[in-house]
C-alpha positions in Angstrom: 0.0 0.0 0.0 1.4 3.3 -1.0 1.0 6.5 0.9 0.9 10.0 -0.6 2.7 12.8 1.2 0.4 15.7 2.1 1.6 19.2 1.3 2.1 21.4 4.3 -0.6 23.9 4.9 0.6 27.4 3.9 0.8 29.9 6.7 -1.4 32.9 6.1 0.4 36.1 5.6 0.0 38.6 8.4 -2.5 41.4 7.7 -0.9 44.5 6.3 -1.9 47.9 7.7 -4.1 49.9 5.3 -2.2 52.6 3.5 -2.3 56.0 5.1 -4.8 58.4 3.5 -3.2 60.8 1.2 -4.0 64.3 2.4 -4.4 66.8 -0.4 -2.1 69.8 0.0 -4.2 72.8 0.9 -3.2 76.0 -0.8 -3.6 79.4 0.7 -6.6 80.1 -1.6 -8.4 77.0 -0.5 -8.0 77.9 3.2 -9.1 81.4 2.6 -12.2 80.3 0.6 -13.2 77.6 3.1 -12.7 80.0 6.0 -14.8 82.7 4.3 -17.6 80.3 3.5 -17.7 79.0 7.1 -17.6 82.6 8.4 -20.5 83.6 6.2 -22.6 80.7 7.5 -21.7 81.5 11.1 -22.6 85.2 10.5 -26.0 84.3 9.2 -26.8 82.2 12.4 -25.4 84.9 14.7 -27.4 87.6 13.1 -30.6 85.5 13.3 -30.0 84.7 17.0 -29.2 88.4 17.7 -32.4 89.6 16.0 -34.5 87.0 17.8 -32.9 87.9 21.1 -33.5 91.6 20.6 -37.1 91.1 19.7 -37.7 88.8 22.7 -36.0 91.1 25.2 -37.6 94.3 24.0 -41.0 92.6 23.8 -41.2 91.5 27.4 -42.7 94.8 28.8 -45.6 94.5 26.3 -46.8 91.3 27.9 -47.3 92.7 31.4 -50.8 92.5 32.8 -51.1 96.2 33.7 -51.7 98.1 30.4 -53.1 101.3 31.8 -49.8 103.2 31.0 -49.6 101.7 27.5 -51.0 104.2 25.0 -50.9 101.7 22.2 -53.0 99.0 24.0 -55.3 101.5 25.7 -56.3 99.2 28.4 -56.8 96.0 26.4 -54.5 93.0 26.4 -51.7 92.5 24.0 -53.3 89.5 22.4 -56.6 91.3 21.8 -54.6 94.1 20.1 -52.4 91.9 18.0 -55.1 89.4 16.9 -56.7 91.5 14.2 -53.2 92.5 13.0 -52.2 88.8 12.5 -55.4 88.3 10.6 -54.8 91.3 8.4 -51.3 90.2 7.6 -52.3 86.6 6.7 -55.5 87.7 4.8 -53.8 90.3 2.6 -50.8 87.9 1.9 -53.1 85.0 1.1 -55.1 87.1 -1.4 -51.9 88.3 -3.0 -50.5 84.8 -3.3 -53.8 83.5 -4.7 -53.6 86.2 -7.5 -49.9 86.0 -8.1 -49.3 82.3 -8.2 -51.2 81.3 -11.4 -50.0 84.4 -13.3 -46.3 83.9 -12.3 -46.5 80.2 -13.2 -48.1 81.0 -16.6 -45.5 83.6 -17.4 -42.6 81.3 -16.4 -44.0 78.5 -18.6 -44.4 80.8 -21.5 -40.8 82.1 -21.2 -39.3 78.6 -20.7 -41.3 76.5 -23.2 -43.4 78.6 -25.5 -41.8 81.9 -26.4 -39.2 82.4 -29.0 -35.7 82.7 -27.6 -35.3 86.4 -28.2 -38.7 87.1 -26.8 -38.1 84.9 -23.8 -34.8 86.8 -23.1 -36.5 90.1 -23.4 -39.4 89.1 -21.1 -36.9 87.6 -18.6 -35.1 90.9 -18.5 -38.4 92.8 -17.9 -39.3 90.5 -15.1 -35.9 91.0 -13.4 -36.2 94.7 -13.8 -39.7 94.7 -12.3 -38.3 93.0 -9.2 -35.9 96.0 -8.7 -38.7 98.6 -8.5 -38.9 100.1 -5.0 -41.9 99.3 -2.9 -42.8 103.0 -2.5 -43.2 103.3 -6.2 -45.7 100.4 -6.1 -47.5 102.1 -3.2 -47.8 105.4 -5.1 -49.1 103.6 -8.2 -51.6 101.6 -6.1 -52.9 104.6 -4.2 -53.0 107.2 -6.9 -53.7 105.1 -10.1 -55.0 101.6 -9.3 -57.4 102.4 -6.5 -59.5 105.1 -8.4 -59.4 102.8 -11.5 -60.8 99.8 -9.6 -63.4 101.7 -7.6 -66.1 101.4 -10.4 -65.3 97.7 -10.8 -65.8 97.3 -7.0 -69.2 99.0 -7.2 -70.2 96.7 -10.1 -69.1 93.6 -8.2 -71.0 94.8 -5.1 -74.2 95.3 -7.2 -74.0 92.2 -9.5 -72.0 89.7 -7.5 -73.1 90.4 -3.9 -74.1 86.7 -3.6 -70.4 86.2 -3.1 -69.9 86.9 0.7 -66.6 88.7 0.1 -68.2 91.3 -2.1 -70.9 92.4 0.3 -70.9 95.5 2.5 -70.6 99.2 1.7 -68.2 99.8 -1.1 -65.3 102.1 -0.5 -65.6 105.4 -2.3 -61.8 105.7 -2.8 -61.0 102.2 -3.9 -58.4 101.8 -1.1 -59.4 98.4 0.2 -57.7 95.2 1.2 -58.2 93.9 -2.3 -56.4 96.8 -3.8 -53.5 96.3 -1.4 -53.5 92.6 -2.2 -53.3 93.4 -5.9 -50.3 95.6 -5.3 -48.7 92.9 -3.3 -49.4 90.4 -6.1 -47.7 92.6 -8.6 -44.7 92.8 -6.3 -44.6 89.0 -5.8 -44.9 88.1 -9.4 -41.3 88.9 -10.5 -39.8 86.8 -7.6 -42.0 83.8 -8.2 -41.7 84.0 -12.0 -37.9 84.1 -11.9 -37.6 81.1 -9.6 -40.2 79.1 -11.5 -38.6 79.9 -14.8 -35.2 78.5 -13.7 -36.9 75.4 -12.2 -38.8 74.7 -15.4 -35.6 75.0 -17.4 -34.0 72.3 -15.3 -36.5 69.7 -16.4 -34.6 66.8 -18.0 -34.8 67.0 -21.8 -35.2 63.2 -22.0 -38.4 63.5 -20.0 -39.8 66.1 -22.3 -38.7 64.3 -25.5 -40.1 61.0 -24.3 -43.5 62.6 -23.7 -43.5 64.3 -27.1 -42.4 61.0 -28.7 -45.4 59.2 -27.2 -47.7 61.7 -29.1 -48.3 64.2 -26.3 -49.1 67.8 -27.2 -46.9 70.5 -25.8 -49.3 71.2 -23.0 -49.6 67.5 -22.1 -45.8 67.3 -22.0 -45.7 70.3 -19.7 -48.4 68.7 -17.5 -46.8 65.3 -17.3 -43.1 66.1 -17.3 -42.4 69.7 -16.4 -44.9 70.4 -13.6 -44.3 67.2 -11.6 -40.6 67.8 -11.7 -40.9 71.4 -10.7 -43.5 71.0 -7.9 -41.0 71.5 -5.1 -39.5 74.5 -6.8 -42.9 76.1 -7.3 -43.7 75.6 -3.7 -40.4 77.2 -2.7 -41.1 80.2 -5.1 -44.6 80.6 -3.7 -43.3 80.7 -0.1 -40.6 83.2 -1.0 -43.2 85.4 -2.6 -45.4 85.0 0.4 -42.5 86.1 2.6 -42.2 89.2 0.5 -46.0 89.9 1.0 -45.9 89.2 4.7 -43.1 91.7 5.4 -44.1 94.5 2.9 -44.7 97.8 4.6 -44.8 101.0 2.5 -46.9 99.7 -0.4 -49.7 98.5 2.0 -49.4 101.6 4.1 -49.9 104.0 1.2 -52.8 102.0 -0.3 -54.8 100.7 2.6 -57.2 102.5 4.8 -56.4 100.6 8.0 -58.5 99.7 11.0 -58.1 97.0 13.7 -60.9 94.7 12.6 -61.4 91.1 11.6 -63.4 91.1 8.4 -63.4 89.0 5.2 -65.1 91.7 3.1 -62.7 93.0 0.5 -64.5 96.0 -1.0 -65.3 98.1 2.1 -63.4 101.0 3.6 -63.1 99.1 6.9 -60.0 96.9 6.3 -57.8 94.7 8.5 -54.4 96.1 9.0 -51.2 94.0 8.5 -48.6 94.2 11.1 -45.9 96.0 9.1 -48.3 98.7 8.1 -49.5 99.1 11.7 -45.9 99.5 12.9 -45.1 102.1 10.2 -48.2 104.1 11.1 -47.9 103.9 14.9 -44.2 104.1 15.4 -43.7 107.9 14.9 -46.0 108.7 17.9 -45.0 105.7 20.1 -43.0 106.2 23.3 -42.1 104.2 26.3 -43.9 100.9 26.6 -45.7 101.6 23.3 -42.4 101.1 21.5 -42.1 97.7 23.2 -45.6 96.9 22.1 -44.8 97.6 18.5 -41.6 95.6 18.8 -43.7 92.7 20.2 -45.9 92.8 17.1 -42.7 92.6 15.1 -41.8 89.5 17.1 -45.2 88.0 16.2 -44.5 88.7 12.5 -41.0 87.2 12.8 -42.6 84.0 14.3 -45.3 83.9 11.5 -42.7 84.3 8.8 -40.5 81.6 10.3 -43.4 79.3 10.6 -44.4 79.9 6.9 -40.8 79.1 5.8 -40.6 76.0 8.0 -43.9 74.8 6.5 -42.5 75.4 3.0 -39.4 73.4 3.7 -41.5 70.6 5.1 -43.6 70.5 1.9 -40.6 70.7 -0.4 -38.9 67.9 1.5 -42.0 65.8 1.5 -42.6 66.2 -2.2 -38.9 66.0 -3.3 -38.8 62.3 -3.6 -41.7 62.4 -6.1 -40.6 65.3 -8.1 -37.3 64.0 -9.5 -35.6 67.2 -8.5 -33.1 65.4 -6.2 
């Protein structure tokens, strides 16, 4: 019987240490750029914290129970005073956004997918130029031109469409109503929303558009099936930025609106809710002592409302991003 010799089992080699990571050599320009970017981000956070701290500290005297010495509150509580102002801010901004959103989206679609290249470039330039017009110019235009022009239309709506609850009541003889202020705000919001929507629409993948057209879709069907779903998150972001502009606008509303501290959904009467920025602008010159703190406290409420609106927008965009294809 023959036996076969077995080969010795090879000894495994000891594990080698992983190679040390190669560190890229940082140049002076890289360090300066990264430091500048980090500093800019820190500055934004610091400014936000300082503004919030200033508003909170200066607002504390307005929340005291004794309001007899407060010439702004005139014996009523702070929340009773600020309630109609919050309503006026949200109501005017909501009407403005309701008017501006479809117009801005339509203009952006026309520029990005329908207009000739030269015409689209010209319209884009006009939209960008419109965004640079000062708000006081819009206020003068709204108070001196738009309000008298709209007053007969308001009277007609009150006579023939009074079955709509918003068009009831005694029509303003000057045309300076919450609806006029909302129209002015809408005109101011349209350039911002149009510019953002235009850029988002242009980012739609060409393969998606060409595939829709290849399947026999019309241009509108292609826009509806390929462009709008892709741009949904961007449109929400544009709308929220425009809403932020409307929430914080001061001079245009102050010069157009005939303010009063009421809660009313009527849009054609001379008794109109007052937004917080307009109320601050009107009351601040005569404010003193605790009255100044009261107006700062209303500014704090506006700060919280604006922050909440932007947080809601971020939540909507993050929730819809996975379905839009934008990520």
